[in-house]
C-alpha angles and dihedrals in degrees: 000000000000119000107249125205119213127199113202123192119204089030093156090063126087097255095041092050092049090050089052093052093045095048090047089056087052088059101257128143111235140220110189119201126193140171101185128016094047093164091056093047094048091047090050091049090053090048093052100034090245136138120251128202133176110242134174101205091196090064114071090201091058091048091050093049093054096044090049090064101028097090129217100352113180099159122058125188115184102201098147112114147144131212134194133182111223139141115241089253090055096045103102126189094265094053093046094048095045091051093051093041092060104030102037109015092043091053090049094049093051094046091048091052097043100044102070095061092045089053092049090052094044092231135079146137123215116184116183123194119226129152140239085256088063087056101046108010129244132235114239091015102074095140093048094045093047093049092049091048087054089055090057091051091049091049094053093046093049091048089060093043099045100033095087087058095056096259120129120206120195138160133226112207109189124205123216105330132184099250137132087254089065094040088086088073120088122256089248092054092050091048090051090051090050090050090051090054113088091223088056099235144066120259133253130236088242091061090054090047090054090058091049092049092052092052090047093051131099088241091065093060093120094047117092139142091026133135111219109193119192097193108133091246095302088130116031 
């Protein structure tokens, strides 16, 4: 089996870090990208024998700089993301644009830069990260939900475009996961979300990473344009 090289954005976050550990166990070389949490990302890179680079996914020049030195990347995981709670009336232009710049534009920039080499090699795996809120919407999170819905649309379009070249493009849309991003919610809110989940609990980053690892595997070669949602039944 060929040695694959995965570039993971948002590698300092809980889901990105879990993806890194899981893909390393699957035998992949890793390029870990981070914007904040550099100490965590560098420590993780040392743990896994990986390379780590600062990257602002919302800046195409930053994306280009990292890809130019990242080597033969044939697996891309776009785990970088931001989330804000805000009513529509409180969502100003800056908040809206920042959310889309990271969640949607950043995914686009990375896919655009990664795809040409994958097409030249005739093999590639692109795994985007959306959210259940991108599937069904979320009150008080219109910018986040809209940006994550855009990621799903981008994923499906790229699957059709890149499929003839041997590149699969799929999306993982997690449910309510135990991450620092969700730690801003109160204990009562998290308990209510767990109660609303048929499996009776919130998910773990490792469970999201397992979905990513499957889509990055050789075994998933006939799977493309799909949204795999580890959400405990919250959205059915």
